[in-house]
N, C-alpha and C positions, 0 to 999 in steps of 0.2 A: 893648651888650656889647663888651668889648675882645677883641682877638686873644688876649691872655694867658688869658682865662677860657674861651674856646671849647673847648679840649681837655678841660678839667675838666668842662665841662657835658656833653660827649658821653659821659662815663663814668657819668653818673647814670642808673640804670635808668629806662626810660621809664615804667613803672608808678608808681614813686615820684615822678617829676617830675609826672606827670598828677595824682596824688593830692594832692600838696602845692600845686600850682597851683589846684586846686579849693578847697582849704581857705582860701586867702588871696584868692580872687577877689572881685570887687565883688558878684557875686550872693550869695555866702555872707555877706558882711558886711552886705548889705541885709536878708537873711533874719534875721540875728541882731539887727539894729536893730529890725525889726518885732516880734520876740519880746520884746525889752526894752521897747519902747513899749507893747505890749499888756499885758504884766505890770505895768508901772508905772502905766499908765492904769487898769487894772482895780483894782489896789490902791488907787489914789487915789479912784476913784469909790465904792468900798465904804467907805473911811474917811470920806469926806464924808457919805455916807448915814448912817453910824453916828453921826458927830459932830453932825449936824443933827437927829437924831431927838429930838422934844420930850419923850418919856417914856423911862424906862429900858427897855431891851430885855430879853426873857427870857434866861435863862442860855444856853440852847441856841443862840439866835440870836446872842448875843455870841460864843460859841465858834465858830460857823460863820463869822461875819464875820472873826474873828481868823485862822482857818485860811485863808480866802480871801485875806486881805491878806498873810499870810505867804507863800502860794503865789505871788501876783503879784510880791511883792518878791524872792522867790527867782529867778524868771525874769528880772526886771530886773537883779539883781546878776549872774546868770549871763551875760546878754548884755553887760553892761558889762565883765566879766572877759574875755570872748572878744574884744570889740572893742578892748580896751586892749592886746592882744597884737599885735605886728607881725611875728610869725613863725609858721610852721605849728605847730599844737598836736598833730600826729600823732594826731588823733581823740580827744584827751582831752576836748574839748568835747562830743563825742557821748556819751562815757561819763558825764560829769557831767549832761548833759541827760536821759539815760536814767534816771539815779538820781533826779533830781527828779521825772520822770514816774512812776516806780515808787512813790516815796513819796506823791505826790499820789493815785495810784490806790488804794494800800492804805488811806490815811486816808479817802478818799471811800467806798470799799467798806465799811470798818468802820462809818463813820457811817450809811451807807444801810442796812446790815444791822441795826444797832441800832435805827434808826428803824422799819424794817419789823417787827422783833420786838416793839417796843413798841406800834405802832399798827395794823399790818396783819394780814392773815390768814396762815395757813401757806403758802398759794399765793404771796402777796406776798413773804413771807420767802424762799421757795425761788427765785422768779424773781429777786429782788434779789441773793441769794447767787450764783446761777448767772451772772448778768450781771457781777457784781463779780469773780468768779473768772475769767471769760473775759478781762475787761479786765486783770486783774492778770497773768494768764498771758501776755498779749500784751506787757505792759510788761516782764516778765522776759525774754521772747524778744528784745525790742529791746535790753535791756541786755546780754544775752549776745552779740548781734550786734555791738554797739558795742565791747565788750571784744575780740572776735575781730578786728575791723578795726584797733583800736589795736595789738594784738599784731603783726599783719601789717605795719603801717607801721613800727613800732619795729624789727622784725626786718629789714625792708628798709633802714632807716636805718643800723642797726648793721652790716649786711653791707656797705653802701656805705662806711661810715667805717672799716671794718676792726676793729671792736670784738670 
């Protein structure tokens, strides 16, 4: 860092500096790389299983495979988007990942409840619905927390830049 930049750096709020450093850290980038690889590999494995099946799969199985492939690709695209950015995203990545998680949770819950309604007992349906509701509520809370964090970082950025 040059002498010219040192005074400007001291005026950056410490909370903002720590938050932005964490967003672009090697640890964060490796975590996103792992998410992308897991999503892409999961989608690829399911696609290969589907493609190499000797007989036509039932409609429900095809729908489940398609949903799982789409979910894996969503995580892979998300990770590629985050890793392609060379600047702090001000927690926009957290908001987007929370949205993906919420969508996956809602779709999985609806599928599981439909399956329990069609094949299970009333107790199975109630347990499945309760579990799905708990997971969906957790995903909503994570999304709300991510949005709050983004608002906080954007507020700090705007205060620092004088907007």
